[in-house]
PAROTI-146945 format. One line per field, with one value per atom (N, C-alpha, C): residue number from 1; residue in one letter; atom name; x, y, z. Coordinates in pm, 1 decimal, decimal comma, always signed. Example, Ala and Ser with C-alpha at 12.3 -4.5 7.8 and 13.67 -1.06 7.14 Angstrom:
2
seq: [1 | 1 | 1 | 2 | 2 | 2]
type: [A | A | A | S | S | S]
atom: [N | CA | C | N | CA | C]
u: [+1319,0 | +1230,0 | +1320,0 | +1285,0 | +1367,0 | +1290,0]
v: [-569,0 | -450,0 | -330,0 | -225,0 | -106,0 | +3,0]
w: [+780,0 | +780,0 | +780,0 | +708,0 | +714,0 | +787,0]
END
This chain:
133
seq: [1 | 1 | 1 | 2 | 2 | 2 | 3 | 3 | 3 | 4 | 4 | 4 | 5 | 5 | 5 | 6 | 6 | 6 | 7 | 7 | 7 | 8 | 8 | 8 | 9 | 9 | 9 | 10 | 10 | 10 | 11 | 11 | 11 | 12 | 12 | 12 | 13 | 13 | 13 | 14 | 14 | 14 | 15 | 15 | 15 | 16 | 16 | 16 | 17 | 17 | 17 | 18 | 18 | 18 | 19 | 19 | 19 | 20 | 20 | 20 | 21 | 21 | 21 | 22 | 22 | 22 | 23 | 23 | 23 | 24 | 24 | 24 | 25 | 25 | 25 | 26 | 26 | 26 | 27 | 27 | 27 | 28 | 28 | 28 | 29 | 29 | 29 | 30 | 30 | 30 | 31 | 31 | 31 | 32 | 32 | 32 | 33 | 33 | 33 | 34 | 34 | 34 | 35 | 35 | 35 | 36 | 36 | 36 | 37 | 37 | 37 | 38 | 38 | 38 | 39 | 39 | 39 | 40 | 40 | 40 | 41 | 41 | 41 | 42 | 42 | 42 | 43 | 43 | 43 | 44 | 44 | 44 | 45 | 45 | 45 | 46 | 46 | 46 | 47 | 47 | 47 | 48 | 48 | 48 | 49 | 49 | 49 | 50 | 50 | 50 | 51 | 51 | 51 | 52 | 52 | 52 | 53 | 53 | 53 | 54 | 54 | 54 | 55 | 55 | 55 | 56 | 56 | 56 | 57 | 57 | 57 | 58 | 58 | 58 | 59 | 59 | 59 | 60 | 60 | 60 | 61 | 61 | 61 | 62 | 62 | 62 | 63 | 63 | 63 | 64 | 64 | 64 | 65 | 65 | 65 | 66 | 66 | 66 | 67 | 67 | 67 | 68 | 68 | 68 | 69 | 69 | 69 | 70 | 70 | 70 | 71 | 71 | 71 | 72 | 72 | 72 | 73 | 73 | 73 | 74 | 74 | 74 | 75 | 75 | 75 | 76 | 76 | 76 | 77 | 77 | 77 | 78 | 78 | 78 | 79 | 79 | 79 | 80 | 80 | 80 | 81 | 81 | 81 | 82 | 82 | 82 | 83 | 83 | 83 | 84 | 84 | 84 | 85 | 85 | 85 | 86 | 86 | 86 | 87 | 87 | 87 | 88 | 88 | 88 | 89 | 89 | 89 | 90 | 90 | 90 | 91 | 91 | 91 | 92 | 92 | 92 | 93 | 93 | 93 | 94 | 94 | 94 | 95 | 95 | 95 | 96 | 96 | 96 | 97 | 97 | 97 | 98 | 98 | 98 | 99 | 99 | 99 | 100 | 100 | 100 | 101 | 101 | 101 | 102 | 102 | 102 | 103 | 103 | 103 | 104 | 104 | 104 | 105 | 105 | 105 | 106 | 106 | 106 | 107 | 107 | 107 | 108 | 108 | 108 | 109 | 109 | 109 | 110 | 110 | 110 | 111 | 111 | 111 | 112 | 112 | 112 | 113 | 113 | 113 | 114 | 114 | 114 | 115 | 115 | 115 | 116 | 116 | 116 | 117 | 117 | 117 | 118 | 118 | 118 | 119 | 119 | 119 | 120 | 120 | 120 | 121 | 121 | 121 | 122 | 122 | 122 | 123 | 123 | 123 | 124 | 124 | 124 | 125 | 125 | 125 | 126 | 126 | 126 | 127 | 127 | 127 | 128 | 128 | 128 | 129 | 129 | 129 | 130 | 130 | 130 | 131 | 131 | 131 | 132 | 132 | 132 | 133 | 133 | 133]
type: [X | X | X | X | X | X | X | X | X | X | X | X | X | X | X | X | X | X | X | X | X | X | X | X | X | X | X | X | X | X | X | X | X | X | X | X | X | X | X | X | X | X | X | X | X | X | X | X | X | X | X | X | X | X | X | X | X | X | X | X | X | X | X | X | X | X | X | X | X | X | X | X | X | X | X | X | X | X | X | X | X | X | X | X | X | X | X | X | X | X | X | X | X | X | X | X | X | X | X | X | X | X | X | X | X | X | X | X | X | X | X | X | X | X | X | X | X | X | X | X | X | X | X | X | X | X | X | X | X | X | X | X | X | X | X | X | X | X | X | X | X | X | X | X | X | X | X | X | X | X | X | X | X | X | X | X | X | X | X | X | X | X | X | X | X | X | X | X | X | X | X | X | X | X | X | X | X | X | X | X | X | X | X | X | X | X | X | X | X | X | X | X | X | X | X | X | X | X | X | X | X | X | X | X | X | X | X | X | X | X | X | X | X | X | X | X | X | X | X | X | X | X | X | X | X | X | X | X | X | X | X | X | X | X | X | X | X | X | X | X | X | X | X | X | X | X | X | X | X | X | X | X | X | X | X | X | X | X | X | X | X | X | X | X | X | X | X | X | X | X | X | X | X | X | X | X | X | X | X | X | X | X | X | X | X | X | X | X | X | X | X | X | X | X | X | X | X | X | X | X | X | X | X | X | X | X | X | X | X | X | X | X | X | X | X | X | X | X | X | X | X | X | X | X | X | X | X | X | X | X | X | X | X | X | X | X | X | X | X | X | X | X | X | X | X | X | X | X | X | X | X | X | X | X | X | X | X | X | X | X | X | X | X | X | X | X | X | X | X | X | X | X | X | X | X | X | X | X | X | X | X | X | X | X | X | X | X | X | X | X | X | X | X | X | X | X | X | X | X]
atom: [N | CA | C | N | CA | C | N | CA | C | N | CA | C | N | CA | C | N | CA | C | N | CA | C | N | CA | C | N | CA | C | N | CA | C | N | CA | C | N | CA | C | N | CA | C | N | CA | C | N | CA | C | N | CA | C | N | CA | C | N | CA | C | N | CA | C | N | CA | C | N | CA | C | N | CA | C | N | CA | C | N | CA | C | N | CA | C | N | CA | C | N | CA | C | N | CA | C | N | CA | C | N | CA | C | N | CA | C | N | CA | C | N | CA | C | N | CA | C | N | CA | C | N | CA | C | N | CA | C | N | CA | C | N | CA | C | N | CA | C | N | CA | C | N | CA | C | N | CA | C | N | CA | C | N | CA | C | N | CA | C | N | CA | C | N | CA | C | N | CA | C | N | CA | C | N | CA | C | N | CA | C | N | CA | C | N | CA | C | N | CA | C | N | CA | C | N | CA | C | N | CA | C | N | CA | C | N | CA | C | N | CA | C | N | CA | C | N | CA | C | N | CA | C | N | CA | C | N | CA | C | N | CA | C | N | CA | C | N | CA | C | N | CA | C | N | CA | C | N | CA | C | N | CA | C | N | CA | C | N | CA | C | N | CA | C | N | CA | C | N | CA | C | N | CA | C | N | CA | C | N | CA | C | N | CA | C | N | CA | C | N | CA | C | N | CA | C | N | CA | C | N | CA | C | N | CA | C | N | CA | C | N | CA | C | N | CA | C | N | CA | C | N | CA | C | N | CA | C | N | CA | C | N | CA | C | N | CA | C | N | CA | C | N | CA | C | N | CA | C | N | CA | C | N | CA | C | N | CA | C | N | CA | C | N | CA | C | N | CA | C | N | CA | C | N | CA | C | N | CA | C | N | CA | C | N | CA | C | N | CA | C | N | CA | C | N | CA | C | N | CA | C | N | CA | C | N | CA | C | N | CA | C | N | CA | C | N | CA | C | N | CA | C | N | CA | C | N | CA | C | N | CA | C | N | CA | C | N | CA | C | N | CA | C | N | CA | C | N | CA | C | N | CA | C | N | CA | C | N | CA | C | N | CA | C]
u: [-4976,3 | -4865,9 | -4768,7 | -4643,7 | -4542,0 | -4549,2 | -4504,3 | -4503,2 | -4393,3 | -4411,4 | -4315,6 | -4252,1 | -4125,7 | -4059,8 | -4041,8 | -4030,0 | -4017,2 | -4143,5 | -4260,5 | -4386,2 | -4400,0 | -4355,3 | -4356,8 | -4263,9 | -4147,5 | -4052,3 | -4110,3 | -4181,6 | -4244,6 | -4347,3 | -4428,2 | -4528,8 | -4459,4 | -4359,7 | -4285,9 | -4226,2 | -4163,8 | -4101,2 | -4205,2 | -4323,8 | -4428,2 | -4469,6 | -4471,0 | -4503,2 | -4390,5 | -4266,9 | -4150,7 | -4137,9 | -4166,9 | -4144,8 | -4267,3 | -4388,1 | -4510,4 | -4594,3 | -4620,5 | -4714,9 | -4651,9 | -4536,1 | -4478,2 | -4419,5 | -4357,3 | -4304,5 | -4416,3 | -4381,7 | -4482,1 | -4496,1 | -4425,9 | -4440,2 | -4494,8 | -4568,1 | -4625,2 | -4522,9 | -4496,1 | -4399,5 | -4468,0 | -4513,7 | -4586,6 | -4503,8 | -4373,8 | -4289,1 | -4284,8 | -4277,5 | -4278,8 | -4411,2 | -4521,6 | -4652,5 | -4653,3 | -4607,2 | -4606,7 | -4509,6 | -4407,8 | -4314,8 | -4381,8 | -4460,7 | -4517,2 | -4660,9 | -4737,2 | -4879,1 | -4907,4 | -4977,7 | -5009,5 | -5110,1 | -5106,8 | -5200,6 | -5347,5 | -5376,3 | -5514,4 | -5542,8 | -5460,7 | -5475,9 | -5616,6 | -5667,2 | -5799,7 | -5787,9 | -5842,4 | -5839,4 | -5980,1 | -6021,5 | -6148,2 | -6113,0 | -6156,3 | -6122,1 | -6245,7 | -6284,8 | -6397,4 | -6522,1 | -6551,7 | -6672,8 | -6658,6 | -6541,6 | -6518,9 | -6419,5 | -6435,1 | -6345,5 | -6267,4 | -6135,6 | -6047,1 | -5979,2 | -5979,7 | -5898,3 | -5760,8 | -5672,5 | -5537,4 | -5540,3 | -5620,0 | -5628,2 | -5683,4 | -5783,6 | -5840,2 | -5739,6 | -5658,6 | -5554,0 | -5450,7 | -5410,3 | -5314,3 | -5369,5 | -5496,4 | -5559,4 | -5564,3 | -5595,1 | -5597,3 | -5460,1 | -5353,8 | -5217,9 | -5185,4 | -5222,8 | -5197,9 | -5271,8 | -5398,8 | -5481,5 | -5426,6 | -5390,8 | -5338,0 | -5208,2 | -5119,0 | -4990,2 | -5006,2 | -5103,2 | -5128,3 | -5180,8 | -5242,5 | -5303,0 | -5210,2 | -5099,9 | -5019,8 | -4886,5 | -4849,7 | -4719,5 | -4625,3 | -4681,8 | -4602,4 | -4687,4 | -4622,6 | -4691,8 | -4589,6 | -4627,2 | -4539,8 | -4624,6 | -4574,0 | -4641,9 | -4561,2 | -4628,8 | -4566,4 | -4639,3 | -4569,0 | -4629,2 | -4627,9 | -4745,6 | -4757,7 | -4733,4 | -4786,5 | -4773,5 | -4784,3 | -4701,4 | -4711,6 | -4701,9 | -4803,9 | -4808,0 | -4828,1 | -4744,3 | -4755,4 | -4779,7 | -4865,6 | -4891,0 | -4910,4 | -4810,8 | -4818,2 | -4825,3 | -4927,6 | -4940,6 | -5024,7 | -5060,0 | -5141,7 | -5055,3 | -5066,4 | -4996,2 | -5097,8 | -5105,9 | -5191,6 | -5104,8 | -5152,8 | -5083,3 | -5179,6 | -5124,6 | -5190,6 | -5093,4 | -5131,7 | -5039,3 | -5110,8 | -5031,7 | -5082,7 | -5017,7 | -5100,5 | -5053,9 | -5069,5 | -4960,7 | -4968,2 | -4938,3 | -5011,9 | -4999,1 | -5025,2 | -4979,3 | -5011,3 | -5047,7 | -5160,8 | -5203,4 | -5129,6 | -5136,3 | -5073,7 | -5139,8 | -5264,2 | -5334,7 | -5297,1 | -5215,2 | -5169,7 | -5251,3 | -5347,8 | -5425,3 | -5345,7 | -5347,8 | -5280,4 | -5384,5 | -5347,1 | -5438,5 | -5358,7 | -5420,9 | -5367,9 | -5476,4 | -5440,3 | -5535,7 | -5483,7 | -5568,0 | -5534,0 | -5583,8 | -5500,5 | -5533,3 | -5511,5 | -5611,1 | -5598,8 | -5614,2 | -5516,8 | -5519,6 | -5475,4 | -5541,1 | -5503,7 | -5459,9 | -5333,9 | -5278,2 | -5263,5 | -5285,7 | -5258,6 | -5143,1 | -5040,2 | -4920,9 | -4910,6 | -4887,1 | -4863,0 | -4752,3 | -4660,7 | -4551,9 | -4478,5 | -4456,2 | -4377,2 | -4447,7 | -4581,2 | -4657,3 | -4783,0 | -4832,1 | -4955,7 | -5072,0 | -5161,8 | -5275,2 | -5406,0 | -5410,1 | -5534,4 | -5505,1 | -5594,7 | -5589,1 | -5731,1 | -5760,2 | -5888,4 | -5853,4 | -5903,8 | -5853,6 | -5966,3 | -5947,1 | -6036,9 | -5954,2 | -6005,3 | -5934,9 | -6024,7 | -5959,8 | -6033,4 | -5954,9 | -6020,3 | -5958,7 | -5947,8 | -5825,6 | -5801,9 | -5802,4 | -5738,5 | -5736,7 | -5719,7 | -5766,3 | -5751,6 | -5884,9 | -5875,2 | -5991,3 | -6073,2 | -6204,2 | -6295,8 | -6279,1 | -6223,0 | -6201,7 | -6105,3 | -6023,9 | -5925,7 | -5980,2 | -6105,6 | -6164,8 | -6160,0 | -6171,5 | -6175,8 | -6038,7 | -5932,2 | -5801,2 | -5757,9 | -5807,2 | -5772,2 | -5831,5 | -5933,1 | -5997,2 | -6019,6 | -5980,2 | -6004,8 | -5943,2 | -6025,3 | -5975,1 | -5986,7]
v: [-16854,7 | -16788,1 | -16890,6 | -16856,2 | -16943,5 | -16939,2 | -17047,4 | -17048,1 | -16955,4 | -16907,1 | -16812,6 | -16870,1 | -16915,8 | -16967,5 | -16858,5 | -16731,6 | -16622,8 | -16610,9 | -16625,5 | -16617,8 | -16736,2 | -16853,3 | -16968,3 | -16942,8 | -16888,6 | -16857,2 | -16751,7 | -16654,9 | -16550,9 | -16612,5 | -16704,5 | -16769,4 | -16849,9 | -16928,1 | -17005,8 | -16912,8 | -16803,5 | -16709,4 | -16644,9 | -16615,3 | -16554,6 | -16648,9 | -16777,6 | -16874,7 | -16883,1 | -16884,1 | -16892,6 | -16769,2 | -16651,9 | -16526,6 | -16473,5 | -16508,5 | -16452,3 | -16558,0 | -16669,5 | -16767,2 | -16855,8 | -16912,6 | -17010,0 | -16951,3 | -16834,5 | -16782,3 | -16764,6 | -16784,6 | -16776,3 | -16635,4 | -16539,5 | -16399,0 | -16320,8 | -16216,6 | -16132,8 | -16026,1 | -16015,7 | -15919,9 | -15836,6 | -15718,7 | -15630,8 | -15599,2 | -15578,0 | -15546,1 | -15662,6 | -15785,1 | -15902,3 | -15911,3 | -15885,2 | -15886,4 | -15783,4 | -15662,2 | -15555,3 | -15583,8 | -15664,1 | -15702,2 | -15793,7 | -15888,4 | -15991,1 | -15965,2 | -15888,0 | -15867,8 | -15722,1 | -15697,9 | -15562,0 | -15496,1 | -15362,2 | -15290,5 | -15316,0 | -15351,4 | -15379,8 | -15530,7 | -15608,2 | -15753,4 | -15792,6 | -15898,9 | -15953,3 | -16104,5 | -16163,9 | -16309,1 | -16360,1 | -16453,3 | -16523,9 | -16662,8 | -16693,9 | -16822,7 | -16881,9 | -16998,3 | -17072,1 | -16985,6 | -16902,4 | -16821,1 | -16688,2 | -16656,4 | -16527,6 | -16446,4 | -16315,2 | -16226,8 | -16139,9 | -16138,3 | -16056,2 | -15953,4 | -15826,8 | -15727,3 | -15727,9 | -15634,7 | -15633,3 | -15624,0 | -15531,8 | -15516,2 | -15643,5 | -15704,1 | -15828,4 | -15942,0 | -15946,4 | -16048,4 | -16028,1 | -15903,2 | -15873,9 | -15918,1 | -15889,2 | -15931,8 | -16083,8 | -16149,4 | -16295,7 | -16352,0 | -16293,7 | -16339,7 | -16319,9 | -16205,6 | -16179,7 | -16282,6 | -16305,0 | -16398,0 | -16540,0 | -16580,6 | -16714,8 | -16736,1 | -16640,1 | -16653,2 | -16653,9 | -16579,6 | -16576,8 | -16711,7 | -16790,2 | -16916,8 | -17037,0 | -17021,7 | -17138,1 | -17149,1 | -17274,3 | -17308,6 | -17359,4 | -17416,5 | -17469,7 | -17469,9 | -17447,2 | -17450,1 | -17485,9 | -17579,6 | -17619,4 | -17635,5 | -17584,7 | -17597,1 | -17690,3 | -17788,3 | -17881,0 | -17868,6 | -17820,9 | -17807,9 | -17942,4 | -17984,1 | -18103,2 | -18066,2 | -17948,8 | -17903,4 | -17752,0 | -17692,0 | -17549,5 | -17538,2 | -17477,6 | -17461,2 | -17314,0 | -17261,9 | -17120,3 | -17106,2 | -17011,8 | -16975,3 | -16824,8 | -16754,6 | -16609,6 | -16555,6 | -16472,6 | -16412,2 | -16494,7 | -16617,6 | -16705,9 | -16819,4 | -16843,9 | -16955,7 | -17037,1 | -17166,7 | -17258,1 | -17339,3 | -17358,0 | -17446,5 | -17549,9 | -17665,8 | -17771,3 | -17796,4 | -17760,8 | -17776,7 | -17821,6 | -17873,6 | -17922,9 | -17843,4 | -17801,3 | -17728,7 | -17820,5 | -17842,8 | -17914,5 | -17812,8 | -17824,7 | -17722,9 | -17780,8 | -17704,5 | -17732,7 | -17600,7 | -17600,1 | -17478,4 | -17466,4 | -17348,8 | -17326,8 | -17411,3 | -17455,7 | -17543,5 | -17690,0 | -17719,2 | -17855,7 | -17936,1 | -17873,5 | -17944,8 | -17948,5 | -18063,1 | -18078,0 | -18086,5 | -18039,4 | -18047,1 | -18051,2 | -18107,9 | -18107,7 | -18052,0 | -17953,8 | -17887,1 | -17892,2 | -17937,9 | -17939,5 | -17809,2 | -17747,0 | -17617,3 | -17620,8 | -17572,7 | -17548,9 | -17398,4 | -17336,8 | -17191,3 | -17144,1 | -17037,8 | -16969,8 | -16828,6 | -16797,3 | -16665,5 | -16586,3 | -16456,1 | -16365,7 | -16275,6 | -16269,6 | -16190,2 | -16079,0 | -15957,4 | -15843,5 | -15758,3 | -15717,9 | -15628,4 | -15679,0 | -15810,7 | -15868,2 | -15882,1 | -15864,5 | -15881,9 | -15964,1 | -16028,0 | -16105,0 | -16007,7 | -16006,0 | -15913,4 | -15984,0 | -16116,7 | -16189,0 | -16335,9 | -16395,1 | -16538,6 | -16590,3 | -16698,5 | -16768,6 | -16905,7 | -16936,2 | -17050,8 | -17134,8 | -17265,4 | -17360,8 | -17442,1 | -17459,9 | -17539,2 | -17652,9 | -17762,4 | -17877,2 | -17934,4 | -17945,9 | -18007,4 | -18157,4 | -18207,9 | -18349,4 | -18428,4 | -18371,9 | -18438,2 | -18332,1 | -18365,7 | -18273,8 | -18226,2 | -18139,1 | -18085,9 | -17994,7 | -18009,3 | -17929,0 | -17778,4 | -17740,9 | -17599,9 | -17533,0 | -17612,4 | -17554,7 | -17544,9 | -17583,1 | -17583,0 | -17445,2 | -17338,7 | -17204,0 | -17133,3 | -17206,3 | -17142,5 | -17068,5 | -17108,9 | -17041,0 | -16901,7 | -16870,1 | -16738,4 | -16671,1 | -16735,4 | -16683,2 | -16544,0 | -16452,6 | -16316,8 | -16284,0]
w: [+2672,1 | +2738,7 | +2793,7 | +2794,7 | +2851,2 | +3003,6 | +3066,0 | +3212,0 | +3262,1 | +3381,4 | +3437,8 | +3563,6 | +3554,2 | +3674,9 | +3780,4 | +3738,3 | +3835,4 | +3920,7 | +3858,7 | +3935,1 | +4030,2 | +3987,8 | +4078,1 | +4196,8 | +4170,0 | +4277,4 | +4371,2 | +4315,5 | +4397,8 | +4492,7 | +4443,3 | +4528,3 | +4637,9 | +4601,7 | +4702,4 | +4809,0 | +4764,9 | +4858,1 | +4948,7 | +4895,5 | +4978,6 | +5091,1 | +5064,5 | +5168,7 | +5270,9 | +5223,0 | +5311,6 | +5400,2 | +5344,3 | +5415,3 | +5489,8 | +5442,6 | +5501,8 | +5573,3 | +5509,9 | +5564,1 | +5671,6 | +5645,2 | +5738,6 | +5867,1 | +5865,5 | +5993,3 | +6095,9 | +6221,7 | +6327,7 | +6383,9 | +6324,9 | +6364,4 | +6244,3 | +6274,3 | +6169,1 | +6128,8 | +5998,5 | +5945,5 | +5837,7 | +5875,8 | +5782,8 | +5658,8 | +5674,9 | +5559,9 | +5461,1 | +5512,1 | +5424,3 | +5348,8 | +5418,6 | +5352,0 | +5239,4 | +5266,7 | +5165,9 | +5051,0 | +5075,3 | +4969,7 | +4867,7 | +4914,1 | +4826,1 | +4781,6 | +4859,4 | +4830,4 | +4799,1 | +4688,3 | +4643,2 | +4738,1 | +4746,6 | +4834,6 | +4800,6 | +4674,5 | +4634,7 | +4630,6 | +4701,3 | +4707,1 | +4750,8 | +4688,2 | +4720,5 | +4725,1 | +4829,7 | +4844,1 | +4867,3 | +4784,1 | +4802,4 | +4852,1 | +4974,9 | +5034,6 | +5101,2 | +5052,5 | +5110,7 | +5126,9 | +5027,4 | +5030,0 | +5101,6 | +5153,1 | +5218,2 | +5135,0 | +5138,2 | +5065,2 | +5163,3 | +5143,7 | +5224,8 | +5134,9 | +5176,5 | +5107,3 | +5173,4 | +5136,6 | +5192,6 | +5344,6 | +5400,4 | +5545,9 | +5610,4 | +5548,8 | +5600,4 | +5596,5 | +5490,1 | +5480,5 | +5590,7 | +5613,9 | +5720,8 | +5855,7 | +5881,2 | +6006,9 | +6015,0 | +5904,5 | +5898,5 | +5935,8 | +5880,8 | +5911,4 | +6059,7 | +6115,1 | +6258,2 | +6345,2 | +6314,4 | +6390,8 | +6381,0 | +6260,6 | +6238,6 | +6317,2 | +6310,4 | +6378,6 | +6531,1 | +6580,8 | +6725,2 | +6774,9 | +6686,5 | +6726,0 | +6710,6 | +6635,7 | +6598,6 | +6670,8 | +6694,1 | +6751,8 | +6642,5 | +6535,8 | +6424,5 | +6298,6 | +6183,9 | +6054,9 | +5947,6 | +5861,0 | +5749,7 | +5624,1 | +5513,0 | +5384,3 | +5295,0 | +5236,2 | +5141,4 | +5007,9 | +4905,9 | +4773,5 | +4702,8 | +4655,0 | +4572,4 | +4427,0 | +4388,5 | +4250,5 | +4246,5 | +4161,8 | +4130,9 | +3979,3 | +3918,9 | +3773,9 | +3743,4 | +3654,1 | +3617,8 | +3468,3 | +3434,8 | +3295,3 | +3292,9 | +3242,9 | +3241,5 | +3382,7 | +3408,3 | +3541,7 | +3637,8 | +3600,3 | +3684,7 | +3738,4 | +3868,4 | +3932,0 | +4011,8 | +3982,2 | +4057,2 | +4152,4 | +4274,2 | +4367,0 | +4423,2 | +4448,1 | +4523,6 | +4637,6 | +4759,3 | +4870,8 | +4996,9 | +5088,2 | +5215,5 | +5328,1 | +5421,9 | +5539,2 | +5659,9 | +5731,2 | +5857,8 | +5967,2 | +6077,1 | +6181,2 | +6318,1 | +6416,1 | +6555,3 | +6620,6 | +6690,9 | +6759,5 | +6892,5 | +6949,8 | +7080,6 | +7188,8 | +7163,8 | +7258,4 | +7238,3 | +7136,2 | +7113,7 | +7014,3 | +6947,6 | +6845,6 | +6715,0 | +6648,8 | +6519,3 | +6409,2 | +6289,9 | +6176,2 | +6046,9 | +5945,6 | +5809,4 | +5719,7 | +5637,6 | +5550,3 | +5406,6 | +5315,9 | +5173,5 | +5113,1 | +5028,7 | +4970,9 | +4820,4 | +4746,9 | +4602,6 | +4584,1 | +4516,3 | +4505,8 | +4367,6 | +4321,8 | +4198,2 | +4235,9 | +4206,0 | +4234,2 | +4105,1 | +4111,7 | +4000,3 | +4043,4 | +3960,2 | +3988,9 | +3885,4 | +3934,9 | +3845,4 | +3904,0 | +3817,7 | +3858,9 | +3982,4 | +3988,8 | +4096,6 | +4229,6 | +4231,8 | +4355,9 | +4329,3 | +4434,6 | +4425,9 | +4441,3 | +4342,4 | +4346,7 | +4381,9 | +4362,9 | +4392,5 | +4419,4 | +4497,7 | +4524,6 | +4536,8 | +4467,3 | +4478,1 | +4534,9 | +4654,7 | +4729,8 | +4786,6 | +4781,5 | +4847,6 | +4945,2 | +5067,5 | +5167,2 | +5214,3 | +5255,2 | +5309,1 | +5425,9 | +5540,4 | +5656,9 | +5631,0 | +5619,6 | +5592,2 | +5722,3 | +5824,3 | +5955,1 | +6062,1 | +6181,0 | +6292,3 | +6346,0 | +6443,4 | +6513,0 | +6422,1 | +6426,7 | +6345,3 | +6371,0 | +6486,3 | +6518,2 | +6420,2 | +6351,5 | +6257,6 | +6115,0 | +6094,5 | +5960,9 | +5893,0 | +5970,7 | +5913,0 | +5912,6 | +5936,8 | +5950,5 | +5824,0 | +5708,3 | +5583,9 | +5570,2 | +5650,7 | +5639,2 | +5774,7 | +5881,9 | +6016,6 | +6034,9 | +6092,9 | +6119,2 | +6263,3]
END
């Protein structure tokens, strides 16, 4: 299958509109993520409601968050990312997390994500930030 620049743009936009803002926006989540969305992250599985709760919890804990993509590769409805998340909690702890993720896109929405995260630097308390609910 040929790569899809539209799917890469969709993934980038989902990070800009859903992941990076420090406020929770249900409409933005529903724009980018399908109602049957499923995320497997570090051995835990989140459905759409679990993902929404994860986003709420994450945003309540953070003072700053930035995502830097090292690589985004798309082939058909599959998009792989290698990205780094730098963050600061409201308590003042800083962390850097490396993320490898495989997204499945259908009909203009993300339907699945299989993700591995690794705490590169920072407090061990942030190790579960990729799946914290």
